[in-house]
C-alpha positions as CSV (number, residue, x, y, z in Angstrom):
1,X,-1.8,-4.1,-54.0
2,X,1.8,-4.1,-55.1
3,X,2.9,-7.2,-57.0
4,X,5.7,-9.3,-55.6
5,X,9.2,-8.4,-56.8
6,X,10.2,-11.2,-59.2
7,X,13.5,-9.9,-60.6
8,X,16.8,-11.5,-59.4
9,X,18.5,-8.6,-57.8
10,X,22.1,-8.4,-58.7
11,X,24.3,-5.5,-59.6
12,X,23.4,-5.8,-63.3
13,X,19.7,-5.6,-62.6
14,X,20.1,-2.7,-60.2
15,X,22.2,-0.8,-62.8
16,X,19.6,-1.6,-65.5
17,X,16.7,-0.2,-63.5
18,X,18.8,2.7,-62.3
19,X,20.1,3.7,-65.7
20,X,17.0,5.7,-66.8
21,X,17.6,8.0,-63.8
22,X,21.3,8.2,-64.5
23,X,21.1,8.6,-68.3
24,X,20.4,12.4,-68.4
25,X,23.8,12.9,-66.8
26,X,25.8,10.6,-69.0
27,X,28.0,13.5,-70.3
28,X,29.1,14.1,-66.7
29,X,29.6,10.4,-66.2
30,X,31.9,10.1,-69.2
31,X,33.8,13.2,-67.9
32,X,34.1,11.6,-64.5
33,X,35.4,8.4,-66.2
34,X,38.0,10.4,-68.1
35,X,39.2,12.0,-64.9
36,X,39.3,8.6,-63.3
37,X,41.6,7.3,-66.0
38,X,43.9,10.2,-65.7
39,X,43.9,9.9,-61.9
40,X,44.7,6.2,-62.2
41,X,47.7,7.0,-64.3
42,X,48.8,9.7,-61.9
43,X,48.5,7.2,-58.9
44,X,51.2,5.0,-60.4
45,X,53.7,7.9,-60.6
46,X,54.9,7.5,-56.9
47,X,55.9,3.8,-57.1
48,X,57.7,4.3,-60.4
49,X,59.5,7.5,-59.1
50,X,60.4,5.7,-55.8
51,X,61.9,2.7,-57.7
52,X,63.9,5.1,-59.9
53,X,65.1,7.1,-56.9
54,X,66.2,4.1,-54.9
55,X,68.0,2.5,-57.8
56,X,69.6,5.8,-58.8
57,X,70.7,6.6,-55.2
58,X,72.2,3.1,-54.9
59,X,74.3,3.8,-57.9
60,X,75.3,7.3,-56.7
61,X,76.4,5.9,-53.4
62,X,79.1,4.0,-55.2
63,X,80.6,7.2,-56.6
64,X,83.2,9.4,-54.7
65,X,81.0,12.6,-54.7
66,X,77.3,11.7,-55.0
67,X,75.9,15.0,-53.6
68,X,76.0,17.2,-56.6
69,X,74.3,14.8,-58.9
70,X,72.0,13.7,-56.1
71,X,70.7,17.3,-55.6
72,X,69.9,17.5,-59.2
73,X,68.0,14.2,-58.9
74,X,66.1,15.5,-55.9
75,X,65.1,18.7,-57.8
76,X,63.8,16.7,-60.8
77,X,61.9,14.3,-58.5
78,X,60.4,17.2,-56.5
79,X,59.2,18.9,-59.6
80,X,57.6,15.7,-60.9
81,X,55.9,14.8,-57.6
82,X,54.7,18.4,-56.9
83,X,53.3,18.7,-60.5
84,X,51.6,15.4,-60.1
85,X,50.0,16.5,-56.8
86,X,48.8,19.8,-58.3
87,X,47.2,17.9,-61.2
88,X,45.8,15.4,-58.7
89,X,44.0,18.2,-56.8
90,X,42.1,19.1,-59.9
91,X,41.4,15.5,-60.7
92,X,40.0,14.7,-57.3
93,X,38.0,17.9,-57.2
94,X,36.4,17.0,-60.6
95,X,35.8,13.4,-59.5
96,X,34.1,14.4,-56.2
97,X,32.2,17.4,-57.5
98,X,30.8,15.7,-60.6
99,X,30.2,12.5,-58.7
100,X,28.3,14.4,-56.0
101,X,26.4,16.4,-58.7
102,X,25.3,13.1,-60.3
103,X,24.3,11.7,-57.0
104,X,22.2,14.7,-56.0
105,X,20.5,14.9,-59.4
106,X,19.7,11.2,-59.4
107,X,18.4,11.4,-55.9
108,X,16.0,14.2,-57.1
109,X,14.8,12.1,-60.0
110,X,14.3,9.0,-57.9
111,X,12.2,11.1,-55.3
112,X,10.2,12.7,-58.1
113,X,9.5,9.3,-59.7
114,X,8.2,7.9,-56.3
115,X,6.0,10.9,-55.7
116,X,4.5,10.7,-59.3
117,X,3.9,7.0,-58.9
118,X,2.2,7.1,-55.5
119,X,-0.1,10.0,-56.6
120,X,-1.1,8.0,-59.6
121,X,-2.1,4.8,-57.7
122,X,-5.6,4.0,-56.8
123,X,-7.0,3.8,-53.3
124,X,-6.7,0.0,-53.3
125,X,-2.9,0.4,-53.2
126,X,-3.1,2.4,-50.0
127,X,-5.6,0.0,-48.5
128,X,-3.1,-2.9,-48.6
129,X,-1.6,-3.6,-45.2
130,X,1.9,-3.6,-46.5
131,X,1.5,-0.1,-47.8
132,X,0.8,1.7,-44.6
133,X,2.1,5.3,-44.5
134,X,5.1,4.5,-42.2
135,X,6.2,1.6,-44.3
136,X,5.9,3.4,-47.6
137,X,7.9,6.4,-46.2
138,X,10.7,4.1,-45.0
139,X,10.8,2.2,-48.3
140,X,11.0,5.4,-50.3
141,X,13.5,7.3,-48.1
142,X,15.8,4.3,-47.6
143,X,15.5,3.3,-51.2
144,X,16.4,6.7,-52.6
145,X,19.2,7.0,-50.0
146,X,20.7,3.5,-50.8
147,X,20.4,3.9,-54.6
148,X,22.1,7.3,-54.6
149,X,24.8,6.0,-52.3
150,X,25.3,3.2,-54.9
151,X,25.7,5.9,-57.6
152,X,28.2,7.7,-55.4
153,X,30.1,4.6,-54.6
154,X,30.3,3.6,-58.2
155,X,31.4,6.9,-59.7
156,X,33.4,8.3,-56.8
157,X,34.8,5.2,-55.0
158,X,34.6,2.0,-57.0
159,X,35.7,3.2,-60.4
160,X,38.8,5.1,-59.2
161,X,39.8,2.3,-56.8
162,X,39.5,-0.5,-59.3
163,X,41.0,1.5,-62.2
164,X,44.0,2.1,-59.9
165,X,44.1,-1.5,-59.0
166,X,44.0,-2.8,-62.6
167,X,46.6,-0.4,-63.8
168,X,48.9,-1.2,-60.9
169,X,48.5,-4.9,-61.5
170,X,49.4,-4.5,-65.2
171,X,52.6,-2.6,-64.2
172,X,53.4,-5.3,-61.7
173,X,53.1,-7.9,-64.5
174,X,55.3,-5.8,-66.8
175,X,57.9,-5.4,-64.1
176,X,57.9,-9.1,-63.0
177,X,55.4,-11.8,-63.9
178,X,56.0,-13.8,-60.8
179,X,55.2,-11.0,-58.4
180,X,52.1,-10.1,-60.5
181,X,50.9,-13.7,-60.2
182,X,51.2,-13.6,-56.4
183,X,49.2,-10.4,-56.3
184,X,46.5,-11.9,-58.5
185,X,46.2,-15.2,-56.5
186,X,45.3,-13.3,-53.4
187,X,42.3,-11.5,-55.0
188,X,40.0,-14.6,-55.6
189,X,40.3,-15.7,-52.0
190,X,39.3,-12.3,-50.8
191,X,36.3,-12.1,-53.1
192,X,35.2,-15.6,-52.1
193,X,35.2,-14.6,-48.4
194,X,33.2,-11.4,-49.4
195,X,30.6,-13.5,-51.3
196,X,30.2,-15.8,-48.3
197,X,29.7,-12.7,-46.1
198,X,26.9,-11.5,-48.4
199,X,25.2,-14.9,-48.3
200,X,25.2,-15.0,-44.5
201,X,23.6,-11.5,-44.3
202,X,21.1,-11.7,-47.2
203,X,18.1,-12.9,-45.1
204,X,19.0,-10.7,-42.2
205,X,19.1,-7.6,-44.3
206,X,15.5,-8.2,-45.4
207,X,14.6,-8.6,-41.7
208,X,16.3,-5.4,-40.9
209,X,14.3,-3.6,-43.6
210,X,11.0,-5.0,-42.3
211,X,12.1,-4.1,-38.7
212,X,12.8,-0.5,-39.7
213,X,9.5,-0.2,-41.5
214,X,7.6,-1.7,-38.5
215,X,9.5,0.6,-36.1
216,X,8.7,3.8,-38.1
217,X,5.1,2.7,-38.6
218,X,4.7,1.9,-34.9
219,X,6.1,5.3,-33.9
220,X,3.6,7.1,-36.2
221,X,0.7,5.0,-34.8
222,X,1.8,5.9,-31.2
223,X,1.8,9.6,-32.0
224,X,-1.5,9.5,-33.9
225,X,-3.2,7.4,-31.2
226,X,-1.7,9.1,-28.1
227,X,-5.1,10.4,-26.9
228,X,-6.7,6.9,-27.0
229,X,-3.6,5.3,-25.4
230,X,-3.6,7.7,-22.5
231,X,-7.4,7.6,-22.0
232,X,-7.2,3.8,-21.6
233,X,-3.9,3.9,-19.6
234,X,-2.2,1.7,-22.2
235,X,1.2,3.3,-22.1
236,X,2.8,0.1,-20.7
237,X,1.1,-2.1,-23.2
238,X,2.1,0.1,-26.2
239,X,5.7,0.5,-24.8
240,X,6.1,-3.3,-24.5
241,X,4.7,-3.8,-28.1
242,X,7.1,-1.2,-29.5
243,X,10.1,-2.5,-27.5
244,X,9.6,-6.0,-28.9
245,X,10.0,-4.6,-32.4
246,X,13.0,-2.6,-31.2
247,X,14.6,-5.6,-29.5
248,X,14.3,-7.7,-32.7
249,X,15.8,-4.9,-34.7
250,X,18.6,-4.6,-32.2
251,X,19.3,-8.4,-32.4
252,X,19.4,-8.3,-36.2
253,X,21.7,-5.3,-36.1
254,X,24.1,-7.0,-33.7
255,X,24.1,-10.2,-35.7
256,X,25.0,-8.1,-38.8
257,X,27.8,-6.3,-37.1
258,X,29.2,-9.5,-35.6
259,X,29.2,-11.2,-39.0
260,X,30.8,-8.2,-40.7
261,X,33.6,-8.0,-38.1
262,X,34.3,-11.7,-38.3
263,X,34.6,-11.7,-42.1
264,X,36.4,-8.4,-42.2
265,X,39.0,-9.8,-40.0
266,X,39.5,-12.8,-42.3
267,X,39.8,-10.5,-45.3
268,X,42.4,-8.3,-43.5
269,X,44.4,-11.4,-42.8
270,X,44.3,-12.5,-46.5
271,X,45.4,-9.0,-47.5
272,X,48.4,-9.1,-45.1
273,X,49.3,-12.6,-46.4
274,X,49.6,-10.9,-49.8
275,X,51.9,-8.2,-48.5
276,X,54.2,-10.7,-46.7
277,X,54.4,-12.9,-49.9
278,X,55.3,-9.9,-52.0
279,X,58.1,-8.9,-49.6
280,X,59.5,-12.4,-49.4
281,X,59.4,-12.9,-53.2
282,X,60.9,-9.6,-54.1
283,X,63.7,-9.9,-51.5
284,X,64.5,-13.4,-52.9
285,X,64.6,-12.0,-56.4
286,X,66.9,-9.1,-55.3
287,X,69.2,-11.5,-53.6
288,X,69.2,-13.6,-56.8
289,X,70.1,-10.4,-58.8
290,X,66.9,-10.8,-60.8
291,X,65.5,-7.3,-59.8
292,X,66.9,-4.2,-58.3
293,X,66.5,-3.0,-54.7
294,X,64.1,-0.3,-55.9
295,X,61.9,-3.0,-57.4
296,X,61.0,-4.1,-53.8
297,X,59.6,-0.6,-53.1
298,X,57.9,-0.5,-56.5
299,X,56.0,-3.8,-56.0
300,X,55.1,-3.1,-52.4
301,X,53.6,0.3,-53.4
302,X,51.9,-1.2,-56.5
303,X,50.4,-4.0,-54.3
304,X,49.2,-1.3,-52.0
305,X,47.3,0.2,-55.0
306,X,46.0,-3.2,-55.8
307,X,44.9,-3.9,-52.2
308,X,43.4,-0.4,-51.7
309,X,40.0,-1.6,-53.2
310,X,40.2,-4.6,-50.9
311,X,40.6,-2.4,-47.8
312,X,37.6,-0.3,-49.0
313,X,35.6,-3.1,-50.4
314,X,34.1,-4.4,-47.2
315,X,32.4,-0.9,-46.7
316,X,31.3,-0.6,-50.3
317,X,30.2,-4.2,-50.5
318,X,28.1,-3.7,-47.3
319,X,26.5,-0.5,-48.7
320,X,25.9,-2.2,-52.1
321,X,24.1,-5.1,-50.4
322,X,22.0,-2.6,-48.4
323,X,21.2,-1.0,-51.7
324,X,20.0,-4.3,-53.1
325,X,17.5,-4.8,-50.3
326,X,16.1,-1.2,-50.3
327,X,16.2,-1.0,-54.1
328,X,14.0,-4.1,-54.1
329,X,11.4,-2.3,-51.8
330,X,11.7,1.0,-53.8
331,X,11.2,-0.6,-57.2
332,X,8.3,-2.6,-55.8
333,X,6.6,0.8,-55.4
334,X,7.6,2.0,-58.8
335,X,6.6,-1.3,-60.5
336,X,3.1,-1.7,-59.0
337,X,1.6,-1.0,-62.4
338,X,-1.6,-2.9,-61.6
339,X,-2.3,-0.4,-58.8
340,X,-2.2,2.6,-61.2
341,X,-5.5,4.4,-61.2
342,X,-7.3,3.8,-64.5
343,X,-8.8,7.0,-66.1
344,X,-11.2,7.2,-69.1
345,X,-11.0,9.6,-72.0
346,X,-14.5,11.2,-71.6
347,X,-14.0,14.8,-70.6
348,X,-17.4,16.4,-70.9
349,X,-18.8,18.2,-67.9
350,X,-21.5,16.6,-65.8
351,X,-24.8,18.0,-67.2
352,X,-27.5,16.4,-65.1
353,X,-25.8,14.3,-62.5
354,X,-28.0,11.2,-62.9
355,X,-26.1,8.2,-61.4
356,X,-27.2,4.6,-61.6
357,X,-25.6,1.6,-60.0
358,X,-26.6,-1.7,-61.7
359,X,-26.0,-5.0,-59.7
360,X,-22.8,-3.8,-58.3
361,X,-20.6,-6.1,-56.1
362,X,-17.5,-4.8,-54.4
363,X,-14.7,-6.3,-52.2
364,X,-12.0,-4.3,-50.5
365,X,-8.3,-5.3,-51.0
366,X,-8.2,-6.8,-47.5
367,X,-11.0,-9.2,-48.5
368,X,-13.9,-7.5,-46.9
369,X,-17.1,-7.9,-49.0
370,X,-18.7,-4.5,-48.8
371,X,-21.6,-4.5,-51.4
372,X,-23.8,-7.3,-52.7
373,X,-25.7,-6.9,-55.9
374,X,-26.5,-3.2,-55.2
375,X,-28.8,-1.4,-57.7
376,X,-30.0,2.2,-57.1
377,X,-30.6,5.5,-58.9
378,X,-29.5,9.0,-57.9
379,X,-31.6,11.6,-59.8
380,X,-29.9,14.7,-61.0
381,X,-30.9,18.0,-59.2
382,X,-32.3,16.0,-56.2
383,X,-31.1,14.9,-52.8
384,X,-30.6,11.2,-52.1
385,X,-29.9,9.9,-48.6
386,X,-28.1,6.6,-47.8
387,X,-29.1,5.2,-44.4
388,X,-27.9,2.2,-42.5
389,X,-25.9,1.0,-39.5
390,X,-22.1,1.3,-39.5
391,X,-20.6,-1.1,-42.0
392,X,-23.7,-1.3,-44.2
393,X,-21.8,0.0,-47.2
394,X,-22.8,3.6,-47.4
395,X,-19.4,5.2,-47.6
396,X,-18.3,2.4,-50.0
397,X,-21.0,3.6,-52.5
398,X,-19.5,7.2,-52.3
399,X,-16.1,5.7,-52.9
400,X,-17.3,3.9,-56.0
401,X,-19.2,7.0,-57.3
402,X,-15.9,9.0,-57.0
403,X,-14.0,6.2,-58.9
404,X,-11.7,5.7,-55.9
405,X,-12.4,2.0,-56.4
406,X,-13.8,-0.1,-59.3
407,X,-16.6,-2.6,-58.7
408,X,-15.8,-6.3,-58.8
409,X,-18.7,-6.6,-61.3
410,X,-21.8,-4.8,-62.3
411,X,-21.5,-1.2,-63.6
412,X,-22.2,2.4,-62.8
413,X,-23.4,5.0,-65.3
414,X,-23.5,8.8,-65.0
415,X,-25.8,10.7,-67.4
416,X,-25.9,7.6,-69.5
417,X,-22.1,7.2,-69.8
418,X,-20.3,4.4,-68.1
419,X,-18.4,5.9,-65.1
420,X,-15.2,4.1,-66.1
421,X,-15.2,6.1,-69.4
422,X,-15.0,9.4,-67.5
423,X,-11.6,11.1,-67.1
424,X,-10.9,11.0,-63.4
425,X,-9.8,14.6,-63.0
426,X,-12.8,16.0,-65.0
427,X,-15.2,13.8,-63.0
428,X,-13.8,14.7,-59.6
429,X,-13.6,18.4,-60.4
430,X,-17.4,18.2,-60.8
431,X,-17.9,16.5,-57.4
432,X,-17.6,18.1,-53.9
433,X,-16.9,15.6,-51.1
434,X,-17.1,16.3,-47.4
435,X,-16.2,13.4,-45.1
436,X,-16.8,12.8,-41.4
437,X,-13.1,13.4,-40.8
438,X,-11.4,15.5,-43.4
439,X,-7.7,16.0,-43.8
440,X,-6.3,19.4,-42.9
441,X,-2.9,20.2,-44.4
442,X,0.0,21.8,-42.6
443,X,-0.4,25.5,-43.4
444,X,-2.7,28.5,-42.9
445,X,-6.5,28.5,-42.7
446,X,-6.5,30.5,-46.0
447,X,-4.4,28.0,-47.8
448,X,-6.5,25.1,-46.6
449,X,-9.8,26.7,-47.7
450,X,-8.2,27.7,-51.0
451,X,-7.6,23.9,-51.7
452,X,-11.2,23.9,-52.9
453,X,-10.3,26.3,-55.7
454,X,-6.6,27.1,-56.2
455,X,-7.1,30.4,-58.0
456,X,-9.7,31.8,-55.5
457,X,-9.4,35.4,-54.3
458,X,-9.2,36.3,-50.7
459,X,-12.8,37.7,-50.9
460,X,-14.1,34.3,-52.2
461,X,-12.3,32.5,-49.4
462,X,-13.9,34.8,-46.8
463,X,-17.3,34.3,-48.4
464,X,-16.9,30.5,-48.2
465,X,-15.8,30.7,-44.6
466,X,-18.9,32.8,-43.8
467,X,-21.2,30.2,-45.4
468,X,-19.5,27.6,-43.3
469,X,-20.1,29.7,-40.1
470,X,-16.3,29.9,-39.6
471,X,-15.4,33.5,-40.4
472,X,-16.2,35.1,-37.0
473,X,-14.1,32.5,-35.2
474,X,-11.2,33.0,-37.6
475,X,-11.3,36.8,-37.0
476,X,-10.9,36.2,-33.2
477,X,-7.6,34.4,-33.8
478,X,-4.3,36.4,-33.4
479,X,-3.2,35.8,-37.0
480,X,-6.7,35.4,-38.4
481,X,-6.7,33.6,-41.8
482,X,-2.9,33.2,-41.6
483,X,-3.3,31.0,-38.4
484,X,-2.2,27.4,-38.5
485,X,-5.2,25.3,-39.6
486,X,-4.0,22.2,-37.7
487,X,-4.2,24.0,-34.4
488,X,-8.0,24.5,-34.7
489,X,-10.5,22.3,-32.9
490,X,-12.1,19.3,-34.7
491,X,-15.3,21.1,-35.3
492,X,-13.5,24.1,-36.8
493,X,-11.4,21.9,-39.0
494,X,-14.7,20.3,-40.2
495,X,-16.0,23.8,-41.1
496,X,-12.8,24.3,-43.2
497,X,-13.7,21.2,-45.2
498,X,-17.2,22.5,-45.7
499,X,-15.8,25.9,-46.7
500,X,-13.8,24.2,-49.4
501,X,-17.0,22.7,-50.7
502,X,-18.7,26.1,-50.9
503,X,-15.6,27.5,-52.6
504,X,-15.5,24.7,-55.2
505,X,-19.2,25.1,-55.9
506,X,-19.6,21.8,-57.8
507,X,-22.8,20.5,-59.5
508,X,-22.6,17.2,-57.6
509,X,-22.2,17.0,-53.8
510,X,-21.4,14.0,-51.6
511,X,-21.8,14.4,-47.9
512,X,-20.6,11.7,-45.5
513,X,-21.6,12.8,-42.0
514,X,-20.7,16.4,-42.7
515,X,-21.8,17.8,-39.3
516,X,-20.8,14.8,-37.1
517,X,-18.2,16.7,-35.1
518,X,-20.1,20.0,-34.8
519,X,-22.1,21.4,-32.0
520,X,-25.9,21.9,-32.2
521,X,-25.8,25.6,-33.2
522,X,-23.0,25.0,-35.8
523,X,-24.9,22.0,-37.1
524,X,-28.0,24.1,-37.6
525,X,-26.0,26.9,-39.3
526,X,-24.3,24.5,-41.6
527,X,-27.6,22.7,-42.4
528,X,-29.0,26.0,-43.5
529,X,-26.0,26.7,-45.6
530,X,-26.1,23.2,-47.1
531,X,-29.8,23.5,-47.8
532,X,-29.1,26.6,-49.8
533,X,-26.3,25.0,-51.8
534,X,-28.3,21.9,-52.5
535,X,-30.7,23.8,-54.8
536,X,-30.6,22.4,-58.3
537,X,-27.6,20.2,-57.5
538,X,-27.2,16.4,-57.2
539,X,-26.7,15.6,-53.6
540,X,-25.9,12.3,-51.9
541,X,-25.9,12.4,-48.1
542,X,-25.0,10.0,-45.4
543,X,-26.0,11.0,-42.0
544,X,-27.2,9.7,-38.7
545,X,-28.9,13.0,-38.1
546,X,-32.7,12.6,-38.7
547,X,-33.0,16.3,-39.7
548,X,-30.6,15.9,-42.6
549,X,-32.3,12.8,-44.2
550,X,-36.0,13.3,-43.7
551,X,-36.2,16.0,-46.4
552,X,-34.3,13.8,-49.0
553,X,-36.2,13.1,-52.2
554,X,-35.2,9.5,-52.1
555,X,-33.8,7.4,-49.2
556,X,-32.0,4.1,-49.7
557,X,-31.7,1.8,-46.7
558,X,-28.6,-0.5,-46.6
559,X,-28.0,-3.5,-44.4
560,X,-24.8,-5.6,-44.5
561,X,-24.1,-4.4,-48.1
562,X,-27.6,-5.0,-49.5
563,X,-30.2,-2.3,-50.4
564,X,-33.2,-3.5,-48.4
565,X,-35.6,-0.5,-48.7
566,X,-36.0,2.7,-50.7
567,X,-38.5,5.6,-50.9
568,X,-39.4,8.8,-49.2
569,X,-39.3,9.3,-45.5
570,X,-43.0,8.9,-45.2
571,X,-43.1,5.8,-47.4
572,X,-40.3,4.1,-45.4
573,X,-41.8,4.9,-42.1
574,X,-45.1,3.3,-43.3
575,X,-43.2,0.1,-44.3
576,X,-42.4,-0.4,-40.6
577,X,-39.1,-2.1,-41.6
578,X,-35.4,-1.5,-41.2
579,X,-35.7,2.3,-41.7
580,X,-38.4,2.6,-39.1
581,X,-36.1,0.7,-36.6
582,X,-33.3,3.2,-37.3
583,X,-35.6,6.2,-37.2
584,X,-37.1,5.1,-33.9
585,X,-33.7,4.4,-32.4
586,X,-32.5,7.9,-33.5
587,X,-35.6,9.5,-32.0
588,X,-35.0,7.7,-28.7
589,X,-31.3,8.6,-28.6
590,X,-32.3,12.2,-29.0
591,X,-34.9,11.8,-26.2
592,X,-37.4,13.5,-28.5
593,X,-40.4,12.7,-26.2
594,X,-38.8,14.6,-23.3
595,X,-37.7,17.4,-25.6
596,X,-41.3,17.7,-27.0
597,X,-42.6,18.2,-23.4
598,X,-40.4,21.3,-23.1
599,X,-42.4,23.0,-25.8
600,X,-45.8,22.4,-24.1
């Protein structure tokens, strides 16, 4: 399970955690900052030129023939302004291009980090309710999107805007301290209102995040469960359940918008107060002959440069706060260090395949106690069957033998070496696993079979498909081995999984209901193929099919997480205990007595 996020999320912490992803591009960042500084200087040209022009024109109007000198003034001003605009084109291009390049590259690194982390986590991480696939996808997608938008805002929007504002404010103070003070007094009031806005929305933003996660997860569940929903005519029930989530999300979104609009209106009013005060004060100073007429235009335009961040800040502030919420969820995934799958350093190949579980107890992350003091031996080169009712702990044992989970206590050894000491990749490369329901990847049949051995030739893939009794059916398809694997029937997809096993050709085989979704003829064909591959291999099989367990060298019978019986088929039948009950029930379910009459 992922640990709670304990860091106080503010801009400093976000930047600190984001910096490792930004650091590789620091040269571009410094280049962008240099362009920002040049751009800030260029942005102050217009107010200064306008002041100079107004004051100079005012003087020229007092002369008898102002036109000749005025034309020369216009020429100089035009050259300066056009030159500034040409320079500004290159500055803006550089700022936007390099800012966007930084954003795209950081987005790539953030996505790669998330992929690497989730592939490195153990099965317990995915078993936690808060880490369902839809929720994880939303956290990662929204987290990367929000953090990269924060990078973009910082390097493309915030830095240019605030550098312009600071430089404009400095010039205002140099021109007239009183006007500079008026401009400065307005800013704290604006930022106070913005902070109040953030406090109002803090809890709601987390609700929005959870609502979006629940919505996405719910939609995925609807799609995955559509057959069951329709078969039980539960469309109305599922629609109501999903609409409740959607309604809550809508209410939270409307509250967020209403709050934003209210506070944005107050902030716009504060900004306009500043403009009015600047106009009144500069007009008063002109009338008192303390500043020139051009200074009115200078200060209004400079205050416009100061208030530009204010006009943009409500958007940026909103996005930054969104980034805080989704950064929290994203970094929760990256910081779930205790969920990282532990791997040993022992890399020797499995020689014999002798497993032994010694007084093993195990509890799933959701609190379900699955195994109680289980001890058993799996002999190398032989077949061991695990038998029991659903929930007895059979699949849990296979999960532990694969090191998907670690026992609460007790230990497991393989060929005399503690299982925890084995390198996970080396261990699992020696084990072939076929489940009752196996995942089929989006792609061709050939690619899905090749998953068992990535460097396999086409001939080896065909041979594996033949052993799985799948080749003839593949050849009947229009695109044959290039056909989409996910479009096949459940039984055909199961044969793909079995073909992977044949292709991998491992010394240890774990079979968890390998023929559960196959028809009788296919089951017999696969059984014959599996019987052939079992020779001289360590095999552990879970099956409700009598035919697949009676020939096992050793059978362990489990009941509610306990091993209650063990021995051969004949020995267990003679005990007249739990195994005999299961065996008799299986025989009755197959109506063996009636079937036997057909052979008389």
